[in-house]
Every structure is written in C-alpha cells, then in structure tokens.
N, C-alpha and C positions, 0 to 999 in steps of 0.2 A: 182699676186693676185690669179691666178688659182692654182699655186703650193701651196700657203699658205692655200687656201680653202680645197685642198685635204689633206693637213696635219692636218687641224682642224677637218675634218669629223669624223675620229675614236674617237677623244676626245668628240665631241658632242654626237655621238651615245652612248658612254660609260656613259656620264652624264645622257642622257635620260633613259638608262637602269637602272642606279642607282636610279633615281627619281621614276621610275615605281616600282622597287623593294622595296624601302622604303615606298611608298604609299600603296603597298599591305600588307606589314608586320608591318605597324605602329601600328595598334590596338593590336596585340599580343605583340609587343615590349613594348608598353605603359603599358599593363597589367602586363608584367613580371617585369617592373621597379616598378610599384605600389605594386605588391606583395612583392618584395624584400624590399621595404621601409616599408611595413606593418610588415613583419617578423622582420625586424631590430628594429622597434618600440616596438613591444610586447615582444621582448626578451631583451630589455634594462633594466638595473637595476632601472632607474628612473620610468619607466612605471610599473614594477612589484611591486615596493614599494607602488604605489598608487592604482593599480587595481588588482594585483595578476596575476596568470598565469594558463592556462589550458594545460594539457598534455594528449594525446591519448595513451593508452596502446597498446603495440604490442603483443597481445596474439596469440599463435599458432592457426592455423585453427581448430585443433582437441580439443582446449580448449575454444571454443566460444559457448555460449548458448543464447537462447532467454530469457534473464533475466526478470522475472515477479516480484520476491520478492527479497529484499536485507536485510541482517541482519549482524550487527557486533557482533562477538562472544567474550567471555572473553579471548580467546587465541590471540586476535588481528586480527584474520582472518575474511574475509567477506564471507558469504554464499550467493550465487546467485542461486535462485531456478527458474528453467524453467518448470519442469513437462513436459507436452506436448508442452508448449510454444506457445499456440494458433495455433497448427498444428494438424489437425484432423488425418492425416496419422501417426503422432507420437503417438497420443492417441490410434489408432487402433493397432499399433504394440507394444505398451507399451514401446517405447523407451523414457523413462522418466528419466530426469537427473537434476543434480545440479552441480554448480562449486564452489569449495572452493578456494579462492584467498587470498594469504598472501601479504599484501601491504609492509611489511618490507623486504621481499626477492624477491618479484615478481613471486614467484612460485605459481602454480595452479594445481588442479587436478579435474577431473570429478568424481562425486560420484552419482551413480544411486539412484533414489528415489523409494520407494516401492509402491507408488500410485500416481495418477495424482494430484499434488498439485497446478496445474494451477488455479489461482484465489481463493486460500484458504485465511485464515487469519493466522497471525503469530505474535509472541512476545516472548521475552526471559523470562524464569522462574528464580526464585531466586537462584536455584542451578546451573545456567549457561546453562541449556539445552534450545534449541530453540523449542518452541511448534508451530506446524503447524496443523491446524484443518480445515477440509472441503476441497473443491476442486471440480474437475470435474468428474461427473459420466456419463454424456452424453453431447455431443455437440449439439448446436442448429440446427434446420432445419427451413429454411426460408419459407415464403409463396411461393407456387409453387414448392417447392422441397420436400414436404411431400408425400411419396408414400403410407404409411399405416396409416389409421385413428388411432388416439391415444388420450389418456387423462387419467383422474384419475378414479380409482376404489376404493371405500370404502369397505374394507374387514371387515365383522362383525364376531365376535365369541361370541356365547351365552352360551358356556360351562364354568362354573366357576371353573372347576377342572383342566383344562389343556389348555395350549396355543397351537397354531398351526403354524408350519413353512409353509411359502409360498415360495417355491423355485423359482428361475428364470425359466421361461417357463411354470409356472402354467397356466392352461387354464380356462377361465371363459366363459360360454355360456349363451346367452340371451334367453328369452322365444321364440323368433322367430328363434333361431338357429345360430345367429352370434357369432363367437368365437374370443376371445382376449387373449393375453398371456402377462404375466409379463416380464419385462426386467431385473429386479434385485431381489435378494432374500429379504425376509422380514419375520418378526415373529409377529403374532397377539397374545397378552397376553390373559390370561384367563379373562372371564367376572368377573364383581364385584358382590359379593353376600353379601347382608346386611340382618341380621336376623331381623324379625319383630314379633309382637304378633301373626300375622296370619300365620307366617311361615318364608318366606324370599323373598326379592326383588332382582332380578338379572338384572343387567344393562350390556348390551353387550359391549365388548371391540371393538375398531375400529382402523384400520390402513389404511392410504391412500397409494396406490401403483400406479405406472404408468403402463398402459397396452397398447398394440398395436394390431391392427387387424391382424388376420392370412391371411386375404384376401386383396389384394391391391386395391387401387382406391376407388371410391364412394360407392361401395358395402359394404365397411367396416364401413361406417359412421352410427352412431346412435346419433340422436339429442335429443332423449327423456331421460331426467335424471330420476333417481329414480328407473329404472328397476332392478329387482332382478336377479342376475346371479348365476347359479349353477357352482360348481367347478368340473371339469372333474376328475374322479377317486374317488370321495367321494360318499358314499352311506349310507343309514340308518340314524342313529342318527347324525353321523358326517356331512352328507350333510345338515341336518336340522340346525345344530348348526353353521356351517361355510358357508358363502355365500358372494356374492358381491353385492353392490349397485352402479350402474354405474352413472357417470356424463356424460355430452355431450362428445362424442368421434368423433373427427372431423379431417379434413385435414388441419386445420389452422396451423400457425407457432408454432413451439415447441421450448421453451426457453432452454438454458443450464439447466442442473440439477445438484444439489449438492450431495455431499457424506457426510456420518456421520463420516468417518474415521479420526482419529487424530494420529499424530506421534510426537516424540521428536527426536532431533539431539543432540548427545553427542559431545561437541566440543573437548574433549580430545581423546576419542576413535575414533571420526570421523565416527560414525555409526548411522543409523536410527533405532528407536524402536517404535513399535505400542503401544499406550496406549488405555484407554477406549474410545469407540466410543461416539460421541455426541448423545444426545437424538433426535436431528433433523439434517437432511441433510442441508448443507449450502454451497452455492457458492456465492462469494463476501461478506463474513462476516467480521466484525470487532472483533478483540480480544483486549479488553481494560484491561490492568493490574491494579489490585486493590492494595491499599496501603499495605495490608497484604500478598501479593504474589499470591493470587488467581486471576483468569482471567475470565472476563465476555465475553461470546460469544453472539454477537448481529447480527440480521438481516441475510440476504442472501437469495438466491433462494433455495427452498426445492427440494425434490426428484421428484416433478411434474414439477418444473420450475416456481413456484409462489413465490412471496416475502413472507417470514414468517410473520405471523400476530402477531408480538410482543413476540413470544416465546424467552425467554432469559434463558441461562444456565450458570453455574459457574463451572470452572475447578479448582480442588484443587491439587496442585503439590505434596502434602504429600501422597495422596491416588491415584493419577493419574486417577481420575474419574471426569466425568461431571455429574452435577445434575441440573435439571430444577428448576429455581426459579419462582414459579407460581405467586409470588407477583409482578414481574417485567414484564409488558405486553405492554410496549409502542412500537408502530409501528414506524419503521424507514425505509427509502430507503436503498438500499444496500451500503456497506462500509460507514456507518455513522461515522462522526468524533466525538466520545464521549470520554471525558477526565474526570479523577478524579479531584477534587478541594481541596482547603484547608479546606473546611467544611466537617466534617465526614458525610458519607452517602449522599453526594450531588455530582452529576455528572453534567457536562456541555456539551451540544450538540451545536456545532457551526452552524449547518445547512448544513455544507459541506457534500457531499456524492459523490458517483461515480457509477452511473448506473441506476438501475432498481427501479421502484416505480411510482405511479401516482403523478401528479402535486399537487393535493389537500391534500395529506396525509403525515405527518411526515417531513415537509420541514422547519418549523419555528424553529429558534434557541431558546434555553432556558435551564433553570436549571431543572434537573430531580432528584426529591426526591426519594431515594430508599426505604424510609419507607412508603410513601403514594402512590408511583407510579404516582405522578402528575408531569407534566412538566409545569413550569411557563415560558411563553415566555418573551423574552427581545426585546425591540424596537431599532430602530435607524440604522439598517444595510442598507446601500445603495445597490441598485440592488438586492433586496431580492429574486427575481425569478431566479437569475443567481448564484446558489450555487452548481450546479452539476459540478464535477471536479474542485472545488475550493480547495485551500490549507489552513490549519489551524495549528497554532503552538503558543507556549508561546513566548513572546517577553521579553528577559532578564531572570533573574533567576525566578524560580517558586514562590519564596516568594512574588514577585511583583504582581502575579495573573493577569498579563496583557496578553491578547491573541489577535492575529490578524487573520483575514480572508482575504485571498489574491486571487484575480482573480476568475475565474469560468465562467461557461456558462449556456445556457439554457438547458432544459431537452432534452435528446436524441440527435438527429442530428441537433439541433438548431444552426444557424450561429451566434447567439447572444453571445457576450463575454464581460467581464468587466476587467478593470485594477485596480479596487478598492482595497485599503488596509484600512480596518476599524479595530479599536481596541476597546476592551471592558475590563474594570477593574472589575474583578469578586468580588473584595472586596468593591466596591463602595456601598453607602447607597441605591442607586437605579440604579443597573447596566444597562447600555445601550451602544450600539455601538456608537463610535465617528469617524467622518471622518478623515482619515489619508492621506498619500500621494497617488498619482495615478501613476501607472506604465506607461511609455511612450507608450507601446503597450498593448492593452487588451489581456488577456492570460487565457487559461484553461490548466489544468495539470501542474501548476507550482510546482517545487520542493522547499520545505522550509527546511533549515537545520540550526539548532541552533548552534552557534559557541561559544567557551569558552571566547571570549572577550566581550560577551553580544550582539553581532551583529547576524544577520540572513542572510544567503545566499538565495536569491530568484533567481532561474535559470530555463531556458528552458520553455517548454510548447508550445502551438500553438494558433493562433488566431481563428481557426475553429476546428470543430469536427475531431479528429484523424488526424490533420494536413492537412485536405483537402485543395486543392488549393495551395500546397507547402507553408503552412502558419506557419511553425515552427518559433518560436521566438528565434533567435540566439543572445540573450544578457543575462546579469546577473546583479544583483544589490545586494548591501549590505544595509540592513535595520538596522540602529544603534539605540539601545534603548536610549531614552532621555525623557525630560519632555513633548515633543509634542505628541499629539495623533498619534499613529502609528509609532512613531519614525521618524528618518531622513533617506531619501533614497539617496544613492550615487551610482554612476556607478561602476561596476566591469568589469574585462576582459571578452570579449565575448567568449563563448564556441565554439569549432569547430564543434561539433556534435549536430544536432537537436534532440530533444526528445519530444514526446507527450504522447499518450496513452501508458500505461505500462512502463513509465519511473520511476526511483527511484533515491534516493540520501541518503547516510549515511556518518556521521562524522567518520573519522579514528582516531586512537590513536595519530598520529603525527600532528593532527590539519588540515589535508587536508580533502577534501570531494570527495568521490567516487560517480560517476553517471553512470547509466547503463540503458539499455532497451529503447525501443520506437517501436511502432507498428502502423505506418501510414496506413491509409486506401488505399492511392494511392501514387505512386512514381513520379507523374508529376503534373504540374500546372493545366492541363485540366481534371484531375481525370479520366484518361483512362487506366493507367497502374497499375495493382495491387501492393500494397505496399510490401516492403521488411523489415523484422524485423531488427532493428539496433542491431548488436552484438558487436559493439565496446564499450569499457569502457573508460571513460575519468575522470581525477582527477583534481580538482581545488586546487591550493595553494593560500590561502588568502594573502592579503598584509602583515599581521603580520609575515609571514615567510621570509620576505625580509628586515627586519629592523635590522639585525645584530644578535649577539649571543642571544640565547634563554635561559631563566632560566632552570635549570636542577634539576630534582628530583633524588637524589642518593639513597634514601632509604625511604620507606613508608610502613605502615602496609597493608597487603592484606585484612584484615577484620577491619572495623570500625563500631562503634555502635552509635546510636542516643544519643545526649547529651554529647558525649565523647570528650575530648580534647586530641589530639594525636600529637606527634612530627613528622615532615617531614624533612628529611635531604636534604639540598640544599646549595651549595656554594653561592647562589644568594639571600639569605634571606633579605639582606638590601634593595633590590629593588623590592621585591615581595609585591604587594598591594592587590591582590585578590586571592581567591582560589575557585575553582568550582568543583562540582561533576557532570560530564556529563553522564547521563544514556545511556547505550548501546542501540542503536536505531535500529528499523527495518522499512521498507518502502515498500509500494505497492499501486498502484492506487491513488496517491496523498494523501495517508492516512498513517500517522506516529504518532499514538496517544501515543506511549511510549517514545518519546524523550523529554527531558527537562534538564534544568540546575539548580543545587541547589547551592546557595551561602553559603560559610562557613566563619565564623569569623576567621581572621588570624592575628597573631602578631609574632614579632621576638622571636626566642627562641635559646637555645644553639645548635649550629651546623646547624641552619636553621630557620624553623618557626614552630609555633604550630597552628593547625587548630582545631576549635570547630564545631562539627556537630549540626544541629538543633535537638531538642528533640522530635518533633511531628512526628508521623507516617505519617500523611497526607502530611507533607512537605517533608519528606525524606522516601519514601516507601521502603519496602524490595526490593532488587534487585542488579544488577551489574552496576558499574559506572567506569568512568575514573576520577581520581583525577588530576586536572590541576592547576598549579600555574601560575599567570599572573603578569607580572612586570609593572613598572610605565609607560612603553611605550605602554601597551596593548598587549605585546607579550607573548603568552602562552608557557608553557613547553610542552613536550610530556606527554601524559596521562599515569598514573600509574593505573593498574587495581585494583579495590577495590570492595569488596562484603559487602553489608549492610544486616546483618541477621535480 
C-alpha cells in the first residue's frame, strides 16, 4: 500500500496543480471562447443577411483626424474636416487639416484647411463645390481661467463720408484711464445720411467688437455699461466721429467666438478657395440648402460669443456672396434643424438643435413662413424639453413629407435623455407629431442616415452628455418606413466603436454608411480621465448588401432635369421596382439637413428602365444626387452620380 501511495502522489499533485491552473485561468478562457463564438456569429452569412455588418477602417496613423464634419462629394470621395479638431494647441499653431477619403479604393490624403473650420456649417452647392461657412475665431475660457477682463465694445462712426478700419490691437481708453484692445480686425461703415427739409439727419454706424483688458486681474474689470471710450491714436474730428461705447467687461466665462470666413472646396481640383465673408460671424451655424440652390445661414455664436439674435443671410452660388435677409429674423439655438418642405416658401424646424441658447427661446418645433417671418408651432411631440442633440430626418422619400425626431437630451450637461421616435406628416390637414417606436436605450447624439431602400439607420450616441459615465450606446437599428407612425424598428448589427459628441454619418455611393468622430468628455466610468478623441472610421454594410447579386446601372445620364423621362441602362430591368435619387449629404453635430431621398416613377424600357423625375422644384431641388435602382428584394444598385440643374 505504501508503495502504491508513493506512486499515486505525483499524479495527485499534478491533478491539484491542473485544477488550480484551470481555476485561475477559467474567466479569461471563458471570455476567449465567448468572443470567438461572437465573432463567428457576426461574420456568418445568416447573421449579416438579417443585421448587416460593421468594419473598422485601418487608416495609417498619419492619415487620422479629429473628424468634426463629413460630406460626400460628387467624385464619390468623403471629406472629413477637423480644422483644429477641438484642440486649442492645434488652433494656436494653425495646424488645421481635413482628410479626403476614397471609399472605392481605400486611399486617403491630408489636405490642410485655410482657416479653423471647427464647428462651422457645411453643405454641397449645385455645381458640386462644398461650402463651409463660419468656424472658430477664439476658443472658450471657462470661469476661473479668465486672466484678462473682456467683453463687447460697440464702435460708433458718425462720419457719413468714410468708414473706419479697426485693426486688431486697437486700444480703447475709458474716462478713468482703463485700456482695452481689440482681438480681431473689423471695419465700421460710414454713418447713414438722409436729406431732410432742414438739412440732413445723420445716424451713426455701429459694429460690435470683442475687447480685452491690457491689465490682468480685477483691475481690468469695468461693470458700468455705456461709458464712452476714446480710441488711442485718433485726434481732432476723427476722435469725435469714431469712439467706443463699452458694455460690462468682466472676468466671467468667455464663450467660443465665430468667424465670418467662408470657403468652398472644389472636388475635382481638390483645393480650397475663399468666397465672400458672411455678414455675421457664426460658430455652430446651420446651412440649409434652398430648392433653387441658394443657402440659408442660420444661428450660431457671433464674434462676441453670443447666440445671434435671428440674423439670417443667404448665399448665392452664382455670385459667391452672402446677403442678409432682413425679413427673416427668427431666433434659434445653435445648429437648428431647419428643413425646406414641399410648400413654397415654408420651412420646418423640428426643434432639434445642438448646443447654445436659453431654455425659453426658439425651442418649439413649427413651420416657418418665409414671407411673414412667422413660426406656427406644431403640437404632440413627446419629451419636448429633450430636443438638444436630437436627430431629425425624412422617413422614406421626400414626397411622403414624413419626418421623425429621434432621441435627444436636456439642455447643457443635463443627464436627462429620451429614446423617443416621433413622426409628423407635414402634408396633414393639421400637422402634429404622433408617437412612434421607442429605442431600447435613451440616446442623445444619434446618427440618422436615410438609405435607398426607404429605411433609416439609427446608430451610436450616448445616454449622458458627451458620453459621461462611459455611456456610449453600442447598438444600431433600422427604422423601416410603413403605415405605422414612426415606422417599424428592427435591430441591426452592433457597431464596434462608440460615438457621441462630434460624431457623424454619411451614405456612400455603394450603399454603405461611413461613420466618424466622437469627442467624449471622459475616458472612464468615474469621469476622472480626460477624454480621447475617437479617430477610427467605421463603415456599416446594411443587410441588403448580403442578399445576393445587386442590380446594376451600366449607363445613366450625368444630368437629369425635372419632369424629364430618361432611359437608364441595366441588365436587371425586369426586377427593378423602385428608383431613388439620394441627395449627397453632409453631417455634423447630429445635424444633416441636406439629406433626403426622392422617389422616381420607373417602368421597363428598351435595354433597361425609364425613370421620370418629379416636376416641382420643391420636390426635386437643384443639386447633386445618386441615382439608385432597387429590385423586388429591396436590394439597391450602386449609386450613379447625377446633377439636377
């Protein structure tokens, strides 16, 4: 027995050691098996046919940017604009850049930008150029970080014969000797002179500029508004004609400040060009394309850091100039979601916005009549106080005039968030929002992308402000248009990369969806580690790309006109049931007011199909589109670039 027990001892010790080893390594082993099973599942044909697939792009390190704005260009390439990318050191060194990515080849290249387009507005023009207007003139300074008292100075010019340049560094001195300097250059126009029977009436011209004390600390504070400031270097009549009227100059928080600068990007030459400056500086503006190809510039923070008080201007691509429309004076929070509608001269504001503005002003959704400047509110929206960082988009083709508002949160750093999906039919006799599906997770910053099969991809976002508490929502859904209010919500494959603030999504010509950007406030659940900007790009392939052969467009006109019937060559004409024009879209800050789908009449024709375009300008605005044919399985062709002049 003793001999047998000695023989068994090594075996027992080995078994004990193996048991301990398995016990220590069991959790990692189980995790490895679970991950292997998950990867096998999501890469299976059956799964992708039902849910689709996400792929993370492997861009080289020197080709990665802090994407803030995304736009699909008529060349099929995607422009990702960073500017300073929310990095003040990049702003200071003027290391401002954009990335041009070709989804067809995977090639990319960095293109410097001529000004800080961080948090500008953007949209495509009818000739294919990308218009970017506004951006960052100065980064914010938070309470406690302000060294030099600062604020607004109203510069007056009483001379009707000549304007006056106010260079950066111009010094204004108060009656008690306190001095303040301008940060940026400006020009004060001549005064207005109107002839009267008694002679003439002169009304002083006025421009507001931002000034900063030359003395640090509390000594530079002036709380008394309305003091008259002399301009150093002016004397005699000039000193009498041109002067400053100061507002309160304090050490309080200073907001971001906008710029008037505007640029276009030529997608063929791949170069930036400056166009006419806007009349007003704008940071966080919306650029809403009009049916005739002009562009409305709305809202934003001005050169002082205040929300513009309803000043609206129009860009005409034929003249490359902005002109203020003094009849349009509605106040909106920054990045308002304002869309054109099927009714001439009537816009629709969904109430969604991103960022700055008081709770009691410009928050209610409604129709904006451009002739009367009146907004008519619409009722029925659930969680009406949770519209900041909400998404808005057309559901189905634009002819249906059905729009949804998805998710959103409370104003500022509010932890309140909703998963509401509400729909409104803009053509109804009494338009009102109706309750649709509810997302499983409440979400702000959701990306909404209209797809050519009349569904909508809803992806990403976070449950809390800028992803606080590691609250990124790593799921996606497809909202399918149907008779039910808000359509039908079905699950899609889960993205691998979380995206919240500064996230974007754009539809690609091949029917996939490119997503980029994300700027979390923190990188940990306890909110102690400063956030890292997400530079990875991820692309979603919807389920329709896994159903077998796709219909193919072998030839189509590059220019199509309203009301025209045109032939489209395809070997798959017998199974084509729908045709869509998908407008080339741009996206930033949950705002994508230039994306929509236009349904075309389609019928079999010689060598393929014939498609008939709508005849109304409001239904089919001037612009750049992708023609897509959809077969009886809901599978779309690749898009063929089309311009509607």
